CHARMM-style PDB file with segment names, atoms N, HN, CA, C and O in Angstrom:
ATOM      1  N   MET     1      32.718  75.426  44.755  1.00  0.00      PROA
ATOM      2  CA  MET     1      32.835  74.577  46.362  1.00  0.00      PROA
ATOM      3  C   MET     1      31.720  73.047  46.252  1.00  0.00      PROA
ATOM      4  O   MET     1      30.596  72.904  45.770  1.00  0.00      PROA
ATOM      5  N   VAL     2      32.479  72.277  46.806  1.00  0.00      PROA
ATOM      6  HN  VAL     2      33.392  72.393  47.198  1.00  0.00      PROA
ATOM      7  CA  VAL     2      31.947  70.876  46.770  1.00  0.00      PROA
ATOM      8  C   VAL     2      31.043  70.684  48.018  1.00  0.00      PROA
ATOM      9  O   VAL     2      31.526  70.928  49.124  1.00  0.00      PROA
ATOM     10  N   LYS     3      29.833  70.285  47.909  1.00  0.00      PROA
ATOM     11  HN  LYS     3      29.441  70.087  47.011  1.00  0.00      PROA
ATOM     12  CA  LYS     3      29.235  70.341  49.134  1.00  0.00      PROA
ATOM     13  C   LYS     3      28.679  68.814  49.446  1.00  0.00      PROA
ATOM     14  O   LYS     3      28.228  68.159  48.506  1.00  0.00      PROA
ATOM     15  N   VAL     4      28.713  68.324  50.624  1.00  0.00      PROA
ATOM     16  HN  VAL     4      29.079  68.856  51.387  1.00  0.00      PROA
ATOM     17  CA  VAL     4      28.376  67.018  50.917  1.00  0.00      PROA
ATOM     18  C   VAL     4      27.143  66.869  51.949  1.00  0.00      PROA
ATOM     19  O   VAL     4      27.358  66.971  53.157  1.00  0.00      PROA
ATOM     20  N   TYR     5      25.842  66.625  51.444  1.00  0.00      PROA
ATOM     21  HN  TYR     5      25.668  66.543  50.462  1.00  0.00      PROA
ATOM     22  CA  TYR     5      24.611  66.787  52.534  1.00  0.00      PROA
ATOM     23  C   TYR     5      24.900  65.259  53.037  1.00  0.00      PROA
ATOM     24  O   TYR     5      25.359  64.319  52.387  1.00  0.00      PROA
ATOM     25  N   SER     6      24.480  65.313  54.420  1.00  0.00      PROA
ATOM     26  HN  SER     6      24.108  66.077  54.948  1.00  0.00      PROA
ATOM     27  CA  SER     6      24.885  64.008  55.059  1.00  0.00      PROA
ATOM     28  C   SER     6      24.008  64.030  56.258  1.00  0.00      PROA
ATOM     29  O   SER     6      23.366  65.054  56.494  1.00  0.00      PROA
ATOM     30  N   ILE     7      23.910  62.859  57.136  1.00  0.00      PROA
ATOM     31  HN  ILE     7      24.432  62.028  56.944  1.00  0.00      PROA
ATOM     32  CA  ILE     7      23.398  62.749  58.531  1.00  0.00      PROA
ATOM     33  C   ILE     7      24.551  61.900  59.261  1.00  0.00      PROA
ATOM     34  O   ILE     7      25.332  61.187  58.631  1.00  0.00      PROA
ATOM     35  N   THR     8      24.575  62.055  60.675  1.00  0.00      PROA
ATOM     36  HN  THR     8      23.941  62.634  61.187  1.00  0.00      PROA
ATOM     37  CA  THR     8      25.592  61.577  61.584  1.00  0.00      PROA
ATOM     38  C   THR     8      25.829  60.362  61.445  1.00  0.00      PROA
ATOM     39  O   THR     8      26.987  60.018  61.207  1.00  0.00      PROA
ATOM     40  N   GLN     9      24.726  59.334  61.564  1.00  0.00      PROA
ATOM     41  HN  GLN     9      23.785  59.614  61.756  1.00  0.00      PROA
ATOM     42  CA  GLN     9      25.303  58.044  61.315  1.00  0.00      PROA
ATOM     43  C   GLN     9      24.858  57.242  60.181  1.00  0.00      PROA
ATOM     44  O   GLN     9      23.925  56.440  60.131  1.00  0.00      PROA
ATOM     45  N   CYS    10      25.746  57.623  59.215  1.00  0.00      PROA
ATOM     46  HN  CYS    10      26.504  58.274  59.255  1.00  0.00      PROA
ATOM     47  CA  CYS    10      25.644  56.914  57.859  1.00  0.00      PROA
ATOM     48  C   CYS    10      27.016  56.575  57.075  1.00  0.00      PROA
ATOM     49  O   CYS    10      27.883  57.369  56.710  1.00  0.00      PROA
ATOM     50  N   PRO    11      26.971  55.233  56.925  1.00  0.00      PROA
ATOM     51  CA  PRO    11      28.144  54.452  56.442  1.00  0.00      PROA
ATOM     52  C   PRO    11      28.703  55.046  54.948  1.00  0.00      PROA
ATOM     53  O   PRO    11      29.881  55.017  54.593  1.00  0.00      PROA
ATOM     54  N   TRP    12      27.466  55.639  54.093  1.00  0.00      PROA
ATOM     55  HN  TRP    12      26.508  55.662  54.382  1.00  0.00      PROA
ATOM     56  CA  TRP    12      27.610  55.845  52.897  1.00  0.00      PROA
ATOM     57  C   TRP    12      28.177  57.349  52.703  1.00  0.00      PROA
ATOM     58  O   TRP    12      28.957  57.678  51.809  1.00  0.00      PROA
ATOM     59  N   CYS    13      27.702  58.113  53.594  1.00  0.00      PROA
ATOM     60  HN  CYS    13      27.069  57.846  54.321  1.00  0.00      PROA
ATOM     61  CA  CYS    13      28.079  59.415  53.865  1.00  0.00      PROA
ATOM     62  C   CYS    13      29.636  59.638  54.169  1.00  0.00      PROA
ATOM     63  O   CYS    13      30.363  60.530  53.733  1.00  0.00      PROA
ATOM     64  N   ASP    14      29.977  58.497  55.108  1.00  0.00      PROA
ATOM     65  HN  ASP    14      29.387  57.772  55.463  1.00  0.00      PROA
ATOM     66  CA  ASP    14      31.334  58.575  55.627  1.00  0.00      PROA
ATOM     67  C   ASP    14      32.314  57.968  54.397  1.00  0.00      PROA
ATOM     68  O   ASP    14      33.460  58.406  54.293  1.00  0.00      PROA
ATOM     69  N   LYS    15      31.835  56.991  53.518  1.00  0.00      PROA
ATOM     70  HN  LYS    15      30.904  56.636  53.603  1.00  0.00      PROA
ATOM     71  CA  LYS    15      32.521  56.537  52.368  1.00  0.00      PROA
ATOM     72  C   LYS    15      32.961  57.873  51.519  1.00  0.00      PROA
ATOM     73  O   LYS    15      34.143  58.156  51.324  1.00  0.00      PROA
ATOM     74  N   VAL    16      31.919  58.614  51.066  1.00  0.00      PROA
ATOM     75  HN  VAL    16      30.959  58.384  51.225  1.00  0.00      PROA
ATOM     76  CA  VAL    16      32.030  59.621  50.228  1.00  0.00      PROA
ATOM     77  C   VAL    16      33.216  60.496  50.858  1.00  0.00      PROA
ATOM     78  O   VAL    16      34.373  60.494  50.438  1.00  0.00      PROA
ATOM     79  N   LYS    17      32.769  61.185  51.852  1.00  0.00      PROA
ATOM     80  HN  LYS    17      31.829  61.186  52.194  1.00  0.00      PROA
ATOM     81  CA  LYS    17      33.990  62.013  52.631  1.00  0.00      PROA
ATOM     82  C   LYS    17      35.381  61.586  52.678  1.00  0.00      PROA
ATOM     83  O   LYS    17      36.385  62.259  52.445  1.00  0.00      PROA
ATOM     84  N   LYS    18      35.278  60.327  53.025  1.00  0.00      PROA
ATOM     85  HN  LYS    18      34.462  59.781  53.214  1.00  0.00      PROA
ATOM     86  CA  LYS    18      37.027  59.647  53.269  1.00  0.00      PROA
ATOM     87  C   LYS    18      37.191  59.690  51.596  1.00  0.00      PROA
ATOM     88  O   LYS    18      38.331  60.106  51.386  1.00  0.00      PROA
ATOM     89  N   TYR    19      36.689  59.496  50.659  1.00  0.00      PROA
ATOM     90  HN  TYR    19      35.763  59.158  50.829  1.00  0.00      PROA
ATOM     91  CA  TYR    19      37.049  59.414  49.298  1.00  0.00      PROA
ATOM     92  C   TYR    19      37.530  60.661  48.722  1.00  0.00      PROA
ATOM     93  O   TYR    19      38.583  60.775  48.096  1.00  0.00      PROA
ATOM     94  N   LEU    20      36.638  61.655  48.987  1.00  0.00      PROA
ATOM     95  HN  LEU    20      35.782  61.562  49.496  1.00  0.00      PROA
ATOM     96  CA  LEU    20      36.943  63.247  48.680  1.00  0.00      PROA
ATOM     97  C   LEU    20      38.251  63.378  49.477  1.00  0.00      PROA
ATOM     98  O   LEU    20      39.210  63.762  48.807  1.00  0.00      PROA
ATOM     99  N   LYS    21      38.436  63.177  50.549  1.00  0.00      PROA
ATOM    100  HN  LYS    21      37.657  62.865  51.093  1.00  0.00      PROA
ATOM    101  CA  LYS    21      39.822  63.377  51.462  1.00  0.00      PROA
ATOM    102  C   LYS    21      41.046  62.914  50.530  1.00  0.00      PROA
ATOM    103  O   LYS    21      42.007  63.577  50.139  1.00  0.00      PROA
ATOM    104  N   SER    22      40.701  61.523  50.286  1.00  0.00      PROA
ATOM    105  HN  SER    22      39.921  60.984  50.603  1.00  0.00      PROA
ATOM    106  CA  SER    22      41.790  60.879  49.725  1.00  0.00      PROA
ATOM    107  C   SER    22      42.294  61.510  48.428  1.00  0.00      PROA
ATOM    108  O   SER    22      43.463  61.512  48.040  1.00  0.00      PROA
ATOM    109  N   LYS    23      41.288  62.020  47.848  1.00  0.00      PROA
ATOM    110  HN  LYS    23      40.339  62.018  48.163  1.00  0.00      PROA
ATOM    111  CA  LYS    23      41.401  62.983  46.509  1.00  0.00      PROA
ATOM    112  C   LYS    23      41.812  64.093  46.767  1.00  0.00      PROA
ATOM    113  O   LYS    23      42.256  64.709  45.798  1.00  0.00      PROA
ATOM    114  N   ASN    24      41.838  64.699  47.932  1.00  0.00      PROA
ATOM    115  HN  ASN    24      41.478  64.199  48.720  1.00  0.00      PROA
ATOM    116  CA  ASN    24      42.408  66.231  48.116  1.00  0.00      PROA
ATOM    117  C   ASN    24      41.654  67.078  47.677  1.00  0.00      PROA
ATOM    118  O   ASN    24      42.038  68.211  47.389  1.00  0.00      PROA
ATOM    119  N   VAL    25      40.063  66.542  47.510  1.00  0.00      PROA
ATOM    120  HN  VAL    25      39.751  65.621  47.744  1.00  0.00      PROA
ATOM    121  CA  VAL    25      38.781  67.515  47.429  1.00  0.00      PROA
ATOM    122  C   VAL    25      38.397  68.085  48.706  1.00  0.00      PROA
ATOM    123  O   VAL    25      37.839  67.547  49.662  1.00  0.00      PROA
ATOM    124  N   GLU    26      38.907  69.586  48.501  1.00  0.00      PROA
ATOM    125  HN  GLU    26      39.361  70.023  47.724  1.00  0.00      PROA
ATOM    126  CA  GLU    26      38.096  70.273  49.726  1.00  0.00      PROA
ATOM    127  C   GLU    26      36.377  70.221  49.684  1.00  0.00      PROA
ATOM    128  O   GLU    26      35.652  70.226  48.689  1.00  0.00      PROA
ATOM    129  N   PHE    27      36.126  70.186  50.651  1.00  0.00      PROA
ATOM    130  HN  PHE    27      36.715  70.182  51.459  1.00  0.00      PROA
ATOM    131  CA  PHE    27      34.345  70.204  50.655  1.00  0.00      PROA
ATOM    132  C   PHE    27      33.971  70.627  51.851  1.00  0.00      PROA
ATOM    133  O   PHE    27      34.696  70.719  52.841  1.00  0.00      PROA
ATOM    134  N   GLU    28      32.514  70.963  51.745  1.00  0.00      PROA
ATOM    135  HN  GLU    28      31.925  70.888  50.940  1.00  0.00      PROA
ATOM    136  CA  GLU    28      31.720  71.716  53.038  1.00  0.00      PROA
ATOM    137  C   GLU    28      30.661  70.278  53.118  1.00  0.00      PROA
ATOM    138  O   GLU    28      30.084  69.688  52.204  1.00  0.00      PROA
ATOM    139  N   GLU    29      30.683  70.016  54.560  1.00  0.00      PROA
ATOM    140  HN  GLU    29      31.151  70.495  55.302  1.00  0.00      PROA
ATOM    141  CA  GLU    29      29.683  68.838  54.871  1.00  0.00      PROA
ATOM    142  C   GLU    29      28.696  69.813  55.419  1.00  0.00      PROA
ATOM    143  O   GLU    29      28.944  70.780  56.138  1.00  0.00      PROA
ATOM    144  N   HSD    30      27.358  69.352  54.900  1.00  0.00      PROA
ATOM    145  HN  HSD    30      27.156  68.566  54.315  1.00  0.00      PROA
ATOM    146  CA  HSD    30      26.240  70.166  55.609  1.00  0.00      PROA
ATOM    147  C   HSD    30      25.153  68.729  55.908  1.00  0.00      PROA
ATOM    148  O   HSD    30      24.606  67.920  55.159  1.00  0.00      PROA
ATOM    149  N   ASN    31      25.193  68.918  57.347  1.00  0.00      PROA
ATOM    150  HN  ASN    31      25.637  69.576  57.956  1.00  0.00      PROA
ATOM    151  CA  ASN    31      24.213  67.614  58.268  1.00  0.00      PROA
ATOM    152  C   ASN    31      22.916  68.048  58.319  1.00  0.00      PROA
ATOM    153  O   ASN    31      22.563  69.000  59.016  1.00  0.00      PROA
ATOM    154  N   ILE    32      22.253  67.465  57.688  1.00  0.00      PROA
ATOM    155  HN  ILE    32      22.540  66.692  57.123  1.00  0.00      PROA
ATOM    156  CA  ILE    32      20.798  67.798  57.261  1.00  0.00      PROA
ATOM    157  C   ILE    32      19.743  67.413  58.516  1.00  0.00      PROA
ATOM    158  O   ILE    32      18.570  67.782  58.567  1.00  0.00      PROA
ATOM    159  N   GLU    33      20.387  66.643  59.446  1.00  0.00      PROA
ATOM    160  HN  GLU    33      21.340  66.344  59.404  1.00  0.00      PROA
ATOM    161  CA  GLU    33      19.631  66.423  60.930  1.00  0.00      PROA
ATOM    162  C   GLU    33      20.141  67.474  61.660  1.00  0.00      PROA
ATOM    163  O   GLU    33      19.317  67.654  62.556  1.00  0.00      PROA
ATOM    164  N   GLU    34      20.917  68.161  61.765  1.00  0.00      PROA
ATOM    165  HN  GLU    34      21.587  68.014  61.037  1.00  0.00      PROA
ATOM    166  CA  GLU    34      21.251  69.361  62.540  1.00  0.00      PROA
ATOM    167  C   GLU    34      20.960  70.953  62.066  1.00  0.00      PROA
ATOM    168  O   GLU    34      20.914  72.009  62.697  1.00  0.00      PROA
ATOM    169  N   ASN    35      20.814  70.659  60.866  1.00  0.00      PROA
ATOM    170  HN  ASN    35      20.851  69.801  60.354  1.00  0.00      PROA
ATOM    171  CA  ASN    35      20.782  72.366  60.416  1.00  0.00      PROA
ATOM    172  C   ASN    35      19.335  72.267  59.443  1.00  0.00      PROA
ATOM    173  O   ASN    35      19.363  71.587  58.417  1.00  0.00      PROA
ATOM    174  N   ASP    36      18.133  72.969  59.840  1.00  0.00      PROA
ATOM    175  HN  ASP    36      18.110  73.521  60.674  1.00  0.00      PROA
ATOM    176  CA  ASP    36      17.029  73.160  58.875  1.00  0.00      PROA
ATOM    177  C   ASP    36      17.264  73.529  57.509  1.00  0.00      PROA
ATOM    178  O   ASP    36      16.677  72.893  56.634  1.00  0.00      PROA
ATOM    179  N   ALA    37      18.245  74.715  57.117  1.00  0.00      PROA
ATOM    180  HN  ALA    37      18.723  75.231  57.828  1.00  0.00      PROA
ATOM    181  CA  ALA    37      18.503  75.245  56.211  1.00  0.00      PROA
ATOM    182  C   ALA    37      19.313  74.350  55.385  1.00  0.00      PROA
ATOM    183  O   ALA    37      19.184  74.613  54.189  1.00  0.00      PROA
ATOM    184  N   ASP    38      20.105  73.381  55.631  1.00  0.00      PROA
ATOM    185  HN  ASP    38      20.210  73.167  56.602  1.00  0.00      PROA
ATOM    186  CA  ASP    38      20.975  72.158  55.030  1.00  0.00      PROA
ATOM    187  C   ASP    38      19.775  71.359  54.362  1.00  0.00      PROA
ATOM    188  O   ASP    38      19.617  71.180  53.154  1.00  0.00      PROA
ATOM    189  N   ARG    39      18.934  70.899  55.430  1.00  0.00      PROA
ATOM    190  HN  ARG    39      19.061  71.044  56.411  1.00  0.00      PROA
ATOM    191  CA  ARG    39      17.662  69.945  55.220  1.00  0.00      PROA
ATOM    192  C   ARG    39      16.889  70.514  53.821  1.00  0.00      PROA
ATOM    193  O   ARG    39      16.524  69.800  52.888  1.00  0.00      PROA
ATOM    194  N   GLU    40      16.741  71.913  53.914  1.00  0.00      PROA
ATOM    195  HN  GLU    40      17.038  72.494  54.672  1.00  0.00      PROA
ATOM    196  CA  GLU    40      15.590  72.447  53.134  1.00  0.00      PROA
ATOM    197  C   GLU    40      16.668  72.672  51.777  1.00  0.00      PROA
ATOM    198  O   GLU    40      16.076  72.502  50.711  1.00  0.00      PROA
ATOM    199  N   ALA    41      17.829  72.948  51.662  1.00  0.00      PROA
ATOM    200  HN  ALA    41      18.310  73.086  52.528  1.00  0.00      PROA
ATOM    201  CA  ALA    41      18.528  72.860  50.657  1.00  0.00      PROA
ATOM    202  C   ALA    41      18.968  71.536  50.063  1.00  0.00      PROA
ATOM    203  O   ALA    41      19.517  71.548  48.961  1.00  0.00      PROA
ATOM    204  N   CYS    42      18.795  70.543  50.623  1.00  0.00      PROA
ATOM    205  HN  CYS    42      18.350  70.533  51.518  1.00  0.00      PROA
ATOM    206  CA  CYS    42      18.990  69.294  50.100  1.00  0.00      PROA
ATOM    207  C   CYS    42      17.728  68.802  49.249  1.00  0.00      PROA
ATOM    208  O   CYS    42      17.755  68.209  48.171  1.00  0.00      PROA
ATOM    209  N   TYR    43      16.684  69.173  49.955  1.00  0.00      PROA
ATOM    210  HN  TYR    43      16.663  69.655  50.831  1.00  0.00      PROA
ATOM    211  CA  TYR    43      15.353  68.821  49.394  1.00  0.00      PROA
ATOM    212  C   TYR    43      15.103  69.414  47.989  1.00  0.00      PROA
ATOM    213  O   TYR    43      14.707  68.860  46.963  1.00  0.00      PROA
ATOM    214  N   LYS    44      15.455  70.727  48.238  1.00  0.00      PROA
ATOM    215  HN  LYS    44      15.777  71.177  49.072  1.00  0.00      PROA
ATOM    216  CA  LYS    44      15.487  71.740  46.877  1.00  0.00      PROA
ATOM    217  C   LYS    44      16.089  71.041  45.667  1.00  0.00      PROA
ATOM    218  O   LYS    44      15.521  70.780  44.607  1.00  0.00      PROA
ATOM    219  N   LEU    45      17.531  70.750  46.077  1.00  0.00      PROA
ATOM    220  HN  LEU    45      17.992  70.963  46.939  1.00  0.00      PROA
ATOM    221  CA  LEU    45      18.143  70.208  44.877  1.00  0.00      PROA
ATOM    222  C   LEU    45      17.777  68.765  44.224  1.00  0.00      PROA
ATOM    223  O   LEU    45      17.816  68.480  43.027  1.00  0.00      PROA
ATOM    224  N   THR    46      17.449  68.012  45.200  1.00  0.00      PROA
ATOM    225  HN  THR    46      17.418  68.244  46.172  1.00  0.00      PROA
ATOM    226  CA  THR    46      16.979  66.305  45.091  1.00  0.00      PROA
ATOM    227  C   THR    46      15.333  66.363  44.851  1.00  0.00      PROA
ATOM    228  O   THR    46      14.955  65.942  43.758  1.00  0.00      PROA
ATOM    229  N   GLY    47      14.488  66.769  45.624  1.00  0.00      PROA
ATOM    230  HN  GLY    47      14.795  67.112  46.512  1.00  0.00      PROA
ATOM    231  CA  GLY    47      13.152  66.734  45.786  1.00  0.00      PROA
ATOM    232  C   GLY    47      13.194  65.417  46.895  1.00  0.00      PROA
ATOM    233  O   GLY    47      12.252  64.626  46.941  1.00  0.00      PROA
ATOM    234  N   ASP    48      14.273  65.294  47.690  1.00  0.00      PROA
ATOM    235  HN  ASP    48      15.038  65.937  47.653  1.00  0.00      PROA
ATOM    236  CA  ASP    48      14.108  63.893  48.485  1.00  0.00      PROA
ATOM    237  C   ASP    48      15.045  64.441  49.719  1.00  0.00      PROA
ATOM    238  O   ASP    48      15.546  65.565  49.682  1.00  0.00      PROA
ATOM    239  N   LEU    49      15.222  63.584  50.755  1.00  0.00      PROA
ATOM    240  HN  LEU    49      14.815  62.671  50.785  1.00  0.00      PROA
ATOM    241  CA  LEU    49      16.111  63.418  51.699  1.00  0.00      PROA
ATOM    242  C   LEU    49      17.048  62.580  51.957  1.00  0.00      PROA
ATOM    243  O   LEU    49      17.680  62.433  53.004  1.00  0.00      PROA
ATOM    244  N   VAL    50      17.152  61.846  50.643  1.00  0.00      PROA
ATOM    245  HN  VAL    50      16.640  61.966  49.793  1.00  0.00      PROA
ATOM    246  CA  VAL    50      18.036  60.824  50.855  1.00  0.00      PROA
ATOM    247  C   VAL    50      19.369  61.128  51.081  1.00  0.00      PROA
ATOM    248  O   VAL    50      19.606  62.212  50.547  1.00  0.00      PROA
ATOM    249  N   VAL    51      20.615  60.544  51.777  1.00  0.00      PROA
ATOM    250  HN  VAL    51      20.423  59.664  52.210  1.00  0.00      PROA
ATOM    251  CA  VAL    51      22.012  60.895  51.741  1.00  0.00      PROA
ATOM    252  C   VAL    51      22.889  59.804  51.368  1.00  0.00      PROA
ATOM    253  O   VAL    51      22.504  58.641  51.249  1.00  0.00      PROA
ATOM    254  N   PRO    52      23.790  60.107  51.229  1.00  0.00      PROA
ATOM    255  CA  PRO    52      24.816  61.274  50.886  1.00  0.00      PROA
ATOM    256  C   PRO    52      24.251  62.022  49.497  1.00  0.00      PROA
ATOM    257  O   PRO    52      23.890  61.361  48.523  1.00  0.00      PROA
ATOM    258  N   ILE    53      24.225  63.370  49.527  1.00  0.00      PROA
ATOM    259  HN  ILE    53      24.518  63.908  50.318  1.00  0.00      PROA
ATOM    260  CA  ILE    53      24.334  63.871  48.096  1.00  0.00      PROA
ATOM    261  C   ILE    53      25.537  64.786  48.121  1.00  0.00      PROA
ATOM    262  O   ILE    53      25.868  65.564  49.015  1.00  0.00      PROA
ATOM    263  N   THR    54      26.173  64.520  46.870  1.00  0.00      PROA
ATOM    264  HN  THR    54      25.905  63.888  46.143  1.00  0.00      PROA
ATOM    265  CA  THR    54      27.581  65.623  46.799  1.00  0.00      PROA
ATOM    266  C   THR    54      27.119  66.544  45.219  1.00  0.00      PROA
ATOM    267  O   THR    54      26.688  66.112  44.150  1.00  0.00      PROA
ATOM    268  N   THR    55      27.341  67.516  45.536  1.00  0.00      PROA
ATOM    269  HN  THR    55      27.691  67.867  46.404  1.00  0.00      PROA
ATOM    270  CA  THR    55      27.109  68.637  44.665  1.00  0.00      PROA
ATOM    271  C   THR    55      28.293  69.435  44.480  1.00  0.00      PROA
ATOM    272  O   THR    55      29.072  69.535  45.428  1.00  0.00      PROA
ATOM    273  N   VAL    56      28.592  70.150  43.143  1.00  0.00      PROA
ATOM    274  HN  VAL    56      27.959  70.069  42.374  1.00  0.00      PROA
ATOM    275  CA  VAL    56      29.516  71.281  42.897  1.00  0.00      PROA
ATOM    276  C   VAL    56      29.012  72.440  42.677  1.00  0.00      PROA
ATOM    277  O   VAL    56      29.676  73.457  42.872  1.00  0.00      PROA
ATOM    278  N   ASN    57      27.902  72.466  42.287  1.00  0.00      PROA
ATOM    279  HN  ASN    57      27.362  71.639  42.128  1.00  0.00      PROA
ATOM    280  CA  ASN    57      27.383  74.006  41.772  1.00  0.00      PROA
ATOM    281  C   ASN    57      25.979  73.903  42.091  1.00  0.00      PROA
ATOM    282  O   ASN    57      25.233  74.491  41.308  1.00  0.00      PROA
ATOM    283  N   ASP    58      25.333  73.166  43.261  1.00  0.00      PROA
ATOM    284  HN  ASP    58      25.939  72.689  43.897  1.00  0.00      PROA
ATOM    285  CA  ASP    58      24.093  73.452  43.886  1.00  0.00      PROA
ATOM    286  C   ASP    58      22.803  72.962  42.610  1.00  0.00      PROA
ATOM    287  O   ASP    58      21.585  73.123  42.685  1.00  0.00      PROA
ATOM    288  N   LYS    59      23.580  72.362  41.539  1.00  0.00      PROA
ATOM    289  HN  LYS    59      24.570  72.231  41.477  1.00  0.00      PROA
ATOM    290  CA  LYS    59      22.490  71.946  40.401  1.00  0.00      PROA
ATOM    291  C   LYS    59      22.289  70.389  39.979  1.00  0.00      PROA
ATOM    292  O   LYS    59      21.267  69.739  39.760  1.00  0.00      PROA
ATOM    293  N   ASP    60      23.783  70.020  39.949  1.00  0.00      PROA
ATOM    294  HN  ASP    60      24.614  70.548  40.127  1.00  0.00      PROA
ATOM    295  CA  ASP    60      23.821  68.748  39.554  1.00  0.00      PROA
ATOM    296  C   ASP    60      24.687  67.972  40.718  1.00  0.00      PROA
ATOM    297  O   ASP    60      25.653  68.445  41.316  1.00  0.00      PROA
ATOM    298  N   TYR    61      24.198  66.864  40.868  1.00  0.00      PROA
ATOM    299  HN  TYR    61      23.414  66.480  40.382  1.00  0.00      PROA
ATOM    300  CA  TYR    61      24.779  66.124  42.125  1.00  0.00      PROA
ATOM    301  C   TYR    61      24.683  64.456  41.808  1.00  0.00      PROA
ATOM    302  O   TYR    61      24.172  63.987  40.791  1.00  0.00      PROA
ATOM    303  N   VAL    62      25.256  63.718  42.845  1.00  0.00      PROA
ATOM    304  HN  VAL    62      25.671  64.100  43.671  1.00  0.00      PROA
ATOM    305  CA  VAL    62      25.632  62.594  42.872  1.00  0.00      PROA
ATOM    306  C   VAL    62      24.851  62.139  44.364  1.00  0.00      PROA
ATOM    307  O   VAL    62      24.863  62.783  45.413  1.00  0.00      PROA
ATOM    308  N   LEU    63      24.114  60.701  44.072  1.00  0.00      PROA
ATOM    309  HN  LEU    63      24.105  60.178  43.220  1.00  0.00      PROA
ATOM    310  CA  LEU    63      23.574  60.377  45.079  1.00  0.00      PROA
ATOM    311  C   LEU    63      24.343  59.073  45.871  1.00  0.00      PROA
ATOM    312  O   LEU    63      24.805  58.249  45.081  1.00  0.00      PROA
ATOM    313  N   SER    64      24.497  58.842  46.960  1.00  0.00      PROA
ATOM    314  HN  SER    64      24.122  59.511  47.602  1.00  0.00      PROA
ATOM    315  CA  SER    64      25.017  57.963  47.464  1.00  0.00      PROA
ATOM    316  C   SER    64      26.644  57.864  47.089  1.00  0.00      PROA
ATOM    317  O   SER    64      27.184  58.933  46.802  1.00  0.00      PROA
ATOM    318  N   PHE    65      27.366  56.791  47.073  1.00  0.00      PROA
ATOM    319  HN  PHE    65      26.928  55.923  47.305  1.00  0.00      PROA
ATOM    320  CA  PHE    65      28.575  56.789  46.885  1.00  0.00      PROA
ATOM    321  C   PHE    65      28.930  56.020  45.312  1.00  0.00      PROA
ATOM    322  O   PHE    65      29.307  54.857  45.165  1.00  0.00      PROA
ATOM    323  N   ASP    66      28.763  56.719  44.566  1.00  0.00      PROA
ATOM    324  HN  ASP    66      28.457  57.663  44.685  1.00  0.00      PROA
ATOM    325  CA  ASP    66      29.137  56.357  42.944  1.00  0.00      PROA
ATOM    326  C   ASP    66      30.191  56.948  42.520  1.00  0.00      PROA
ATOM    327  O   ASP    66      30.158  58.064  42.002  1.00  0.00      PROA
ATOM    328  N   LYS    67      31.545  56.071  42.740  1.00  0.00      PROA
ATOM    329  HN  LYS    67      31.572  55.164  43.161  1.00  0.00      PROA
ATOM    330  CA  LYS    67      32.558  56.555  42.350  1.00  0.00      PROA
ATOM    331  C   LYS    67      32.715  57.045  40.952  1.00  0.00      PROA
ATOM    332  O   LYS    67      33.268  58.134  40.799  1.00  0.00      PROA
ATOM    333  N   GLU    68      32.387  56.519  40.131  1.00  0.00      PROA
ATOM    334  HN  GLU    68      31.937  55.634  40.256  1.00  0.00      PROA
ATOM    335  CA  GLU    68      32.590  56.800  38.600  1.00  0.00      PROA
ATOM    336  C   GLU    68      31.807  58.338  38.466  1.00  0.00      PROA
ATOM    337  O   GLU    68      32.316  59.340  37.962  1.00  0.00      PROA
ATOM    338  N   LYS    69      30.483  58.238  39.036  1.00  0.00      PROA
ATOM    339  HN  LYS    69      30.070  57.425  39.445  1.00  0.00      PROA
ATOM    340  CA  LYS    69      29.830  59.406  38.675  1.00  0.00      PROA
ATOM    341  C   LYS    69      30.464  60.819  39.603  1.00  0.00      PROA
ATOM    342  O   LYS    69      30.376  61.944  39.110  1.00  0.00      PROA
ATOM    343  N   LEU    70      30.927  60.658  40.609  1.00  0.00      PROA
ATOM    344  HN  LEU    70      30.999  59.745  41.010  1.00  0.00      PROA
ATOM    345  CA  LEU    70      31.624  61.581  41.517  1.00  0.00      PROA
ATOM    346  C   LEU    70      33.034  62.106  40.819  1.00  0.00      PROA
ATOM    347  O   LEU    70      33.275  63.311  40.890  1.00  0.00      PROA
ATOM    348  N   ASP    71      34.025  61.175  40.105  1.00  0.00      PROA
ATOM    349  HN  ASP    71      33.829  60.197  40.048  1.00  0.00      PROA
ATOM    350  CA  ASP    71      35.237  61.487  39.567  1.00  0.00      PROA
ATOM    351  C   ASP    71      34.560  62.206  38.149  1.00  0.00      PROA
ATOM    352  O   ASP    71      35.198  63.137  37.658  1.00  0.00      PROA
ATOM    353  N   ALA    72      33.370  61.811  37.539  1.00  0.00      PROA
ATOM    354  HN  ALA    72      32.851  61.055  37.938  1.00  0.00      PROA
ATOM    355  CA  ALA    72      32.874  62.717  36.229  1.00  0.00      PROA
ATOM    356  C   ALA    72      32.552  63.908  36.808  1.00  0.00      PROA
ATOM    357  O   ALA    72      33.040  64.826  36.150  1.00  0.00      PROA
ATOM    358  N   MET    73      31.926  64.295  37.777  1.00  0.00      PROA
ATOM    359  HN  MET    73      31.529  63.549  38.311  1.00  0.00      PROA
ATOM    360  CA  MET    73      31.269  65.560  38.301  1.00  0.00      PROA
ATOM    361  C   MET    73      32.407  66.439  38.698  1.00  0.00      PROA
ATOM    362  O   MET    73      32.393  67.645  38.454  1.00  0.00      PROA
ATOM    363  N   LEU    74      33.618  65.706  39.449  1.00  0.00      PROA
ATOM    364  HN  LEU    74      33.630  64.726  39.647  1.00  0.00      PROA
ATOM    365  CA  LEU    74      34.684  66.411  39.840  1.00  0.00      PROA
ATOM    366  C   LEU    74      35.780  66.608  39.127  1.00  0.00      PROA
ATOM    367  O   LEU    74      36.772  67.216  39.529  1.00  0.00      PROA
ATOM    368  N   GLY    75      35.616  66.009  37.841  1.00  0.00      PROA
ATOM    369  HN  GLY    75      34.810  65.515  37.515  1.00  0.00      PROA
ATOM    370  CA  GLY    75      36.902  66.036  36.893  1.00  0.00      PROA
ATOM    371  C   GLY    75      38.195  65.138  37.368  1.00  0.00      PROA
ATOM    372  O   GLY    75      39.340  65.242  36.928  1.00  0.00      PROA
ATOM    373  N   LEU    76      37.800  64.380  38.212  1.00  0.00      PROA
ATOM    374  HN  LEU    76      36.870  64.296  38.570  1.00  0.00      PROA
ATOM    375  CA  LEU    76      38.792  63.620  38.669  1.00  0.00      PROA
ATOM    376  C   LEU    76      39.417  62.372  37.780  1.00  0.00      PROA
ATOM    377  OT1 LEU    76      40.335  61.689  38.235  1.00  0.00      PROA
TER     378      LEU     76
END
């Protein structure tokens, strides 16, 4: 399952989510402003709270909107 860690007002988060939708990639959104567990999971994954973070396996992740890295990680 693809997860996107994001915040409410974030143009880069919106870009990632729109891009995934355009590629028909199902994902779960995890808003780190609204959920303490999501904030902790994001921090555990990256050591920071910078968003957006996109992950497939809760181990490897892509920071921000990096189309090349997203495509590689997702096999697109």
